[in-house]
C-alpha positions in Angstrom: -56.4 12.5 -1.3 -53.1 12.9 0.4 -51.4 16.2 0.3 -48.3 16.0 -1.9 -45.1 18.0 -1.2 -43.9 19.7 -4.4 -40.2 18.6 -4.3 -39.4 20.3 -7.6 -40.1 23.8 -6.1 -38.0 23.2 -3.0 -35.0 25.4 -2.1 -34.8 25.2 1.6 -37.4 23.6 3.9 -38.0 24.2 7.6 -40.8 21.8 8.6 -38.4 19.2 9.9 -38.4 19.8 13.7 -34.8 20.6 14.6 -35.7 22.9 17.5 -33.4 20.9 19.8 -30.3 21.9 17.7 -28.4 25.2 17.8 -27.4 24.7 14.1 -29.9 22.7 12.1 -28.8 20.3 9.4 -28.9 22.3 6.2 -31.7 20.7 4.2 -31.3 22.9 1.1 -31.7 20.7 -2.0 -29.2 22.0 -4.5 -28.3 18.7 -6.2 -24.9 18.0 -7.7 -22.7 21.1 -8.1 -19.8 20.8 -10.6 -16.7 22.5 -9.3 -13.0 21.9 -9.6 -11.4 21.0 -6.3 -8.4 23.3 -5.6 -5.4 21.2 -4.6 -3.6 23.7 -2.4 -1.3 23.5 0.6 -4.1 24.4 3.0 -5.3 20.8 2.6 -2.8 18.0 3.2 -1.8 15.3 0.8 -1.4 12.0 2.6 1.6 9.8 2.0 -0.6 7.6 -0.2 -2.1 10.4 -2.3 0.2 10.0 -5.3 -0.3 6.2 -5.1 -4.0 6.7 -5.3 -3.6 8.8 -8.4 -1.5 6.1 -10.0 -4.3 3.6 -9.1 -6.8 5.7 -11.1 -8.5 7.9 -8.5 -10.6 10.4 -10.5 -12.4 12.2 -7.7 -11.8 13.1 -4.1 -13.2 14.9 -1.1 -11.7 16.5 2.0 -11.7 14.6 5.2 -9.8 15.7 8.3 -8.3 18.4 6.2 -6.7 15.8 4.0 -7.5 14.9 0.4 -9.6 11.7 0.4 -10.0 9.5 -2.6 -13.7 8.8 -3.3 -13.8 7.0 -6.7 -11.6 4.9 -9.0 -14.0 3.4 -11.5 -15.6 6.1 -13.6 -19.4 6.1 -14.2 -19.1 5.1 -17.8 -17.3 2.0 -16.7 -19.8 1.0 -14.0 -18.8 3.4 -11.3 -19.0 2.6 -7.6 -21.0 -0.6 -8.1 -18.0 -2.2 -9.9 -16.0 -1.4 -6.7 -18.9 -3.0 -4.7 -18.5 -6.2 -6.7 -14.7 -6.2 -5.8 -15.3 -5.9 -2.1 -18.0 -8.5 -1.8 -16.4 -11.1 -4.1 -12.6 -10.5 -3.9 -10.4 -8.1 -1.9 -9.8 -4.4 -2.0 -7.3 -1.8 -0.6 -8.4 1.6 0.5 -6.3 4.7 1.1 -7.6 5.8 4.5 -4.7 7.9 5.7 -7.3 10.6 6.4 -7.9 8.6 9.7 -5.3 10.8 11.6 -3.6 8.9 14.4 -3.6 10.7 17.7 -1.2 9.1 20.2 -1.8 9.4 24.0 1.2 8.2 25.8 2.4 8.3 29.4 1.7 7.1 33.0 -1.8 8.7 32.9 -2.7 7.6 29.4 -5.4 5.1 30.5 -6.8 7.6 33.0 -7.0 10.3 30.3 -8.6 8.1 27.7 -11.1 6.8 30.2 -12.2 10.3 30.9 -12.7 11.3 27.3 -14.5 8.2 26.0 -17.9 6.8 27.2 -16.7 3.2 27.3 -14.4 1.8 30.0 -10.8 2.1 28.9 -9.6 0.0 31.8 -11.2 -3.0 30.2 -9.3 -2.7 26.9 -6.2 -5.0 27.0 -2.9 -4.0 25.4 -2.8 -5.0 21.7 -6.6 -4.8 21.4 -8.8 -2.1 19.8 -12.4 -1.0 20.3 -14.9 1.2 18.5 -15.6 4.1 20.8 -17.2 7.5 21.0 -16.2 10.8 22.5 -19.0 13.2 23.7 -18.9 16.8 24.6 -20.3 18.3 27.9 -23.8 18.5 26.3 -23.8 14.8 25.3 -23.1 15.4 21.6 -21.0 12.9 19.7 -17.7 14.6 18.8 -16.1 11.6 17.1 -16.4 7.8 16.8 -12.9 6.5 16.2 -11.3 3.1 16.5 -9.2 3.2 19.7 -6.0 1.1 19.6 -4.3 0.2 22.8 -0.7 -0.4 21.8 0.6 -1.0 25.3 -0.2 -0.3 28.9 0.7 3.4 28.6 0.0 4.1 24.9 -3.2 4.5 22.9 -4.0 5.6 19.4 -7.2 7.3 18.4 -7.8 6.5 14.7 -10.1 9.4 13.9 -13.2 10.0 11.9 -13.8 13.4 10.4 -13.3 16.0 13.1 -10.4 17.8 14.8 -10.3 15.6 17.9 -6.5 15.9 18.2 -6.7 19.6 19.1 -9.7 18.9 21.3 -7.8 16.3 23.3 -4.8 18.6 23.7 -7.2 21.2 25.0 -8.8 18.9 27.6 -5.3 18.4 29.0 -4.1 21.9 28.6 -3.5 22.3 32.3 -1.5 19.1 32.5 -3.7 17.4 35.0 -3.0 14.1 33.2 0.6 13.0 33.0 0.6 12.1 29.3 1.5 13.5 25.9 -1.0 13.9 23.2 0.3 14.2 19.6 -0.5 13.3 16.1 2.0 10.7 14.8 3.2 9.7 11.4 1.2 6.4 11.2 -1.2 6.1 8.3 -3.6 3.2 7.6 -4.8 1.4 4.6 -7.7 -1.0 4.8 -7.7 -4.5 3.2 -11.3 -5.5 2.9 -13.2 -8.4 1.3 -13.6 -12.2 1.5 -10.0 -12.8 0.2 -8.4 -10.4 2.7 -7.2 -13.2 5.1 -5.5 -15.0 2.2 -3.8 -11.9 1.0 -2.6 -11.0 4.5 -1.2 -14.5 5.0 0.9 -14.1 1.9 1.9 -10.6 2.9 2.9 -11.4 6.5 4.0 -15.1 6.3 4.3 -16.6 9.8 4.7 -13.2 11.7 1.2 -13.5 13.2 -1.4 -16.3 13.6 -4.3 -14.8 11.6 -6.5 -17.8 12.2 -6.7 -17.1 15.9 -6.6 -13.3 15.7 -9.7 -11.9 17.4 -11.9 -9.2 16.0 -10.2 -5.9 17.0 -7.1 -7.8 17.8 -3.7 -6.1 17.1 -0.3 -7.3 16.1 3.1 -5.8 15.5 4.4 -6.8 12.0 6.8 -5.9 9.3 5.6 -5.2 5.7 8.3 -4.7 3.2 10.6 -4.6 6.1 8.8 -1.6 7.7 7.2 -1.4 11.1 3.4 -1.7 11.1 0.5 -2.4 13.4 -2.3 -4.4 12.0 -5.8 -4.9 13.3 -8.6 -7.2 12.3 -11.2 -4.5 11.7 -12.7 -2.3 8.9 -15.4 0.1 7.7 -17.2 -2.4 5.5 -18.9 -5.3 7.3 -16.7 -7.7 5.2 -13.8 -9.6 6.5 -10.9 -7.3 6.7 -7.8 -5.8 8.2 -6.2 -2.4 8.7 -2.4 -1.8 8.2 -1.1 1.2 10.2 2.3 2.0 8.7 4.7 3.8 11.0 6.8 6.6 9.5 4.4 6.5 6.6 5.8 9.7 5.0 9.0 7.9 4.4 7.9 4.4 3.6 4.4 4.7 1.9 5.6 3.4 -1.5 7.3 0.3 0.0 4.3 -0.9 2.0 1.7 0.0 -0.7 3.6 -1.7 -3.5 4.2 -4.8 -1.3 0.4 -5.2 -0.9 -0.2 -4.7 -4.6 2.4 -7.4 -5.4 0.9 -10.1 -3.2 -2.6 -9.0 -4.1 -2.4 -9.8 -7.8 -3.3 -13.5 -7.4 -6.2 -12.6 -5.1 -7.7 -10.1 -7.7 -6.9 -7.1 -5.4 -8.5 -3.8 -6.5 -7.8 -0.4 -5.1 -11.1 1.3 -4.4 -12.7 4.1 -2.4 -14.0 3.4 1.1 -17.0 1.2 0.5 -19.9 3.3 1.7 -22.4 1.1 -0.1 -21.2 -1.8 2.0 -20.9 0.1 5.3 -24.5 1.3 4.9 -25.6 -2.3 4.6 -23.7 -3.1 7.8 -25.3 -0.2 9.6 -21.9 1.5 10.2 -22.2 5.2 10.8 -20.2 8.0 9.1 -19.5 11.0 11.4 -20.6 14.2 9.8 -23.1 12.4 7.6 -25.1 10.2 10.0 -24.4 12.2 13.1 -22.5 15.2 14.4 -21.6 17.0 17.6 -25.3 17.9 18.3 -26.5 14.4 18.0 -26.5 12.4 21.2 -25.6 8.7 21.2 -29.2 7.5 21.8 -30.7 9.1 18.8 -28.1 7.7 16.4 -28.2 4.1 17.7 -25.1 4.4 19.8 -26.8 4.2 23.2 -25.0 0.9 23.8 -21.7 2.9 24.0 -22.9 4.5 27.3 -24.0 1.3 29.0 -21.2 -0.8 30.4 -22.9 -3.2 32.9 -23.9 -5.8 30.3 -27.5 -5.7 31.6 -28.9 -2.7 29.8 -28.4 -0.4 32.8 -27.1 3.1 32.2 -23.4 3.7 32.6 -22.0 3.4 36.2 -18.4 4.5 35.1 -17.0 7.0 37.6 -16.7 10.0 35.3 -16.3 11.0 31.7 -17.1 14.0 29.6 -20.8 14.2 29.0 -21.7 11.7 31.8 -24.2 13.9 33.6 -26.3 14.8 30.6 -26.3 11.3 29.1 -27.4 9.7 32.4 -30.2 12.3 32.6 -31.2 11.5 29.1 -31.1 7.8 29.7 -33.4 8.2 32.8 -35.8 10.2 30.7 -35.9 7.5 28.0 -36.6 4.8 30.7 -39.4 7.0 32.0 -41.1 7.1 28.6 -40.1 10.7 27.8 -38.7 11.9 24.5 -35.6 14.1 25.2 -34.8 14.8 21.6 -36.8 15.2 18.3 -35.4 12.9 15.7 -34.3 9.2 15.7 -31.9 7.5 13.2 -33.7 4.6 11.5 -33.1 2.1 8.7 -35.4 2.4 5.6 -36.1 0.3 2.5 -37.5 2.5 -0.2 -38.6 2.5 -3.9 -37.1 4.4 -6.8 -34.4 3.7 -9.4 -31.2 2.2 -8.0 -29.1 4.8 -6.1 -25.6 4.1 -7.3 -23.6 7.1 -6.1 -23.2 9.4 -3.2 -26.1 11.7 -2.4 -25.3 15.4 -2.7 -28.2 16.4 -0.4 -30.0 15.2 2.6 -33.2 14.0 0.8 -36.4 14.7 2.6 -38.9 12.4 4.3 -42.6 12.9 4.7 -45.2 10.9 6.5 -47.1 8.1 4.8 -49.9 10.4 3.7 -47.5 12.9 2.3 -47.4 16.6 3.3 -44.5 18.6 4.4 -41.2 16.9 5.2 -40.7 15.6 8.8 -37.2 14.0 8.4 -34.3 13.4 6.1 -32.1 10.8 4.6 -28.4 10.7 5.6 -26.9 7.6 3.8 -28.7 6.0 0.9 -27.6 3.4 -1.6 -28.8 0.5 -3.7 -28.7 -3.0 -2.2 -27.9 -5.4 -5.1 -28.8 -8.6 -3.2 -32.2 -7.2 -2.0 -32.7 -5.3 -5.2 -34.0 -2.3 -3.4 -32.8 1.0 -2.2 -31.8 1.2 1.5 -30.9 4.2 3.6 -30.4 5.5 7.1 -32.2 8.7 8.0 -33.9 10.7 10.7 -37.6 10.6 11.4 -39.6 11.9 14.4 -38.8 9.9 17.5 -41.9 7.9 18.7 -40.5 6.6 21.9 -39.9 3.0 20.7 -37.1 1.1 22.6 -35.5 -2.2 21.8 -35.0 -5.2 24.2 -32.0 -3.6 25.8 -34.0 -0.4 26.5 -32.3 1.7 23.7 -34.2 3.9 21.3 -34.9 2.6 17.8 -37.4 3.1 15.0 -40.6 1.2 14.9 -40.2 -1.4 12.2 -43.0 -1.3 9.7 -43.7 2.5 10.0 -44.3 3.9 6.5 -43.0 7.1 5.0 -42.5 8.9 1.7 -39.1 9.9 0.5 -38.5 12.7 -2.0 -35.8 11.5 -4.3 -34.3 13.7 -7.0 -35.5 13.1 -10.6 -32.5 10.9 -11.4 -33.7 8.3 -9.0 -37.5 8.9 -8.8 -39.8 6.4 -10.3 -42.2 9.2 -11.2 -40.6 12.6 -11.2 -42.2 15.0 -8.7 -43.7 12.1 -6.8 -42.2 10.7 -3.6 -41.4 7.0 -3.3 -42.7 4.6 -0.7 -40.4 3.8 2.3 -40.7 1.6 5.3 -38.7 1.4 8.5 -36.6 -1.8 8.8 -34.0 -3.2 11.2 -30.4 -2.2 10.9 -28.1 -3.8 9.7 -29.5 -4.5 6.3 -26.9 -7.2 5.7 -25.0 -9.1 8.4 -21.3 -8.4 8.8 -18.5 -11.0 8.6 -17.8 -10.3 12.3 -20.6 -10.6 14.7 -22.5 -7.3 15.0 -20.9 -5.4 17.9 -23.7 -2.9 18.5 -24.8 -4.4 21.8 -24.7 -3.6 25.5 -21.0 -2.7 25.9 -18.8 -4.7 28.2 -15.8 -2.4 27.8 
């Protein structure tokens, strides 16, 4: 008989090998904790906060030290899965002003940006954007923003959840790069879903040729007479755009209400960022799926440090973390395992997971026993009618066709779900490693050998 792990008696478990981390992921299983969020001046309200409240936001979290809406439809009315229906069938608007915009501007802007990201900034043309990562000197992922190149000498880092603005200022504290680094009052909303292009055409008229706008293409536009940058991009895998409103503190209501007005005929719905859909697309969430002690290879971002287009390791002249990442890449090529855990995709049993997980649920081997890994991002996949997740399991050395680490598809595990989702309380559910993404994105999957 297999040895079963008694999930119900768990408080904090240490069998998951995190010996390569200075601060292990906290795997304490405490479940939901009902508290009242204190709305104080230590956490910022974005220019769209009051508009989110008007749209029915009933819960929020803190992201980049800004209040971040995380739910509009209450559970008794269908909850997050109603919002899922809106994004896959119609069009949605998200308040994502928490994506702070850090402007790098000046004669050395390109040189500075090229030094702090692992991709080649010189290959990003003006009015184009790219998904990028910044690593520390130890190879850990500090942030995975969208980088917008506004002009030859101006870039915006559209940040995920970490204080990269202060980090960037620190990198240039001695002024070795001739550029300024400042947060600016530009705040985005995302317009996501299959009707997003139709909505944007009505919103913008003939200001921009949306039919020929490339993925990660940028354009200068006016919305409600106010200056904005738009990009064809998003955090969902669906067709979509981001609208970056300049001077957002002054003009948030005008832009937001203009979108609501044109969105009525397209069945626009204001929702929280669609984590159920981004999990399907294999899009990572910093702080949840990786942090500053995860290297790019173990969280499926190895393609970000390979720029030749032939699966060779990065030959870029220099950037923060280059030495350790090249060493790690060489070790992987040689069949070594330079880290303990690898991010994989999983399909698993249990009742439909229809809300955010409050804990990193634990993973055991196929035959049970003590946990060896943990889930980071789980949700129910309505089309597949099965629960899906991303999570960390012991790295077994498997590489894909480009030579990057991956999980071995078909490997079986057990996942310890809380009683709410467990088919049989106290018993783990079956899980199997599968390819990521779980559902193809509207735009071709860009997680490939990077060409800039």
